[in-house]
N, C-alpha and C positions, 0 to 999 in steps of 0.2 A: 575547628581551627584551623586555618590552610597553610600552607607551606609557610606562605608570605611571613604570614603572622606571627607564625612558631619562631621564622627568623629574628623578627623584630623585636619580640619576647626575651629571645637569647640576646639580642643586641644590647636592649635596652638592662637585662641584667646586668653584665658585662662591663657597661660602660658604668653601672653604678657600683659597681665592683671596681672598675677600677677607678674610679672617682674616690671611693672612701678608702683604697690602700695608697694613692696620690697624697691624699689630707691626710692621712698620717702621717707619710713620711716625709710632708711640712712641717708637719710638728714635730718631727724626730731630729729633722735640721736645725726648724728655730730653735729650739733645745739645748741642739751642739752649740749653736752657734753663742748663746748668753750663757752656758758653761763655759766657754773659751773667755769670754769677757768675764767672767766672776774670777777668770784663774790669772787672767793677765791684771785684774786691777787691785788683785791679793800680791802677786807679785810687785807690782808699782808701787802698794802700800808699805811690803817690808824694804823696796829701794828708797823709798822717803828718808825713813826711818835710818836705815844705814846712813846713805848721805847726811842726814842733819848730824848725825854725830860722828860722822869725818868734819862736817864743817865745825862741830863744836871741839874737836879734838884741837883744828886748826887755830882757833882762838885763844886756846887756854898756850897754843904751843909760841903764838902773836907777844901773848901777854907776859909769859917766862923772858921772850927776849926783849922784850919794852924795860920789866920788871928790871933786867941784866943792864940793857942800856943806861935806864934812870942809874943805879948803885954808882957805875963806872964814872957818868957823870957828875955824882955829886961827890965820890971820892976826888976824882981828877979836879974839882973846881976847890977840892982840900974842905969839904963839909962834912958833915958828921952821919952816919946813917940812926947816930941814936936821936939827931935832934926831931922835937913834934912838929914841927913842919913838913919834915921830911917821912918821916913815918906816915903821915895822916896823906899826902901828895902818894904814895906809894899803896895804902890801903886803898884809897881812891880808885887809883889805877887798877890792882886787882878785883874790887868790887865791878869796874867796868867791865873787865876781861868776863868775868864772872856771869855776870848780866846778859852781856854779847853770848857765851857760850848756850848760854841756858837760853836765850830766847831761840838758839840753832837750833837745841834740840826739841823746844815746844811748837816748832813753827812744822820742824818733823813729824811730829806727832800728831800735830793736827790735819797736818796732808795723810797721815797715815790714815788716821778716822778717815776722812773725806773720804779714802779711797777703799777702805771696809764697807762703807755706809754704799759704796757703788759697786761693789761687789757683793753685798747681801742683795741690792735691787734683784740684781745680773741675776743673783739664783732663783729667786721669787720669780722673775719672767721665763726663767728656761721654764720651770714649772708649770707658769701658765701659759704658755705656750704647747707644751702637750693635752695639759687639760684640755684647752681651746681646741688643739685639733681632735680629740676624740669624741668634743660634744657636736663637733662639724661633720665627722664620717660620721658619726651617729646619725646627726639630722639628713644628711644626704645620703644615707642606705634605707633611712623612712622614709626618705620624699621617692627616691627612685622608686622603693615598692607600692608605694602609696600610687605613684605614676601608673606604674604598670600593671598593677590593680582596677584602677580605674581605665583604664586602655582596655586591659583583656579579660580581666575577671567579671565583670557588668556583662561585658560584650558577649562571651563564654555562654555566665549563667543566663542570658536573653537567647542565644540561639541554641543550648545545650536540651538534647530530647528528655521529654516529661520521664520519672524513675516510678517504678512503682508497678501494680500489676494494674492489669483494665478489665480485671472481673467487677463487673457490679454485685454487691449483695443484695440479697432480697431478706 
């Protein structure tokens, strides 16, 4: 094997090694990206739930204010809070307030589930990215070794001197 062939073989081996390392690094970076997405989705899930709870609290406060205004209006007009129609009206108002607050909580829970699902998918993608990088790196390594063998291994065998003894047995 000439000096040029040796240099070419070493360069090919170095190129294969660099490609393998680069593929693994790209996999690590993609995994880190998906892991970051997963954390962001989890944070958004928590924020969606907290936001819905704040909104539900606001609906309850609005309901208490409305009930207070209703009682003041009834008392100011000379009505009785013990009147059946007044009780029905105030119960209906309270039911609507409860429904509005519970709807806010439900919306937050739905958003939280959606974000958590996205976080799970990001976690799966992170694992898949690294697995894919490992397979690609292994494939690149084997392809490089195969290429070097086909270029230099067969050639070296064809031009290699014969081994063994020249003695002919009688």
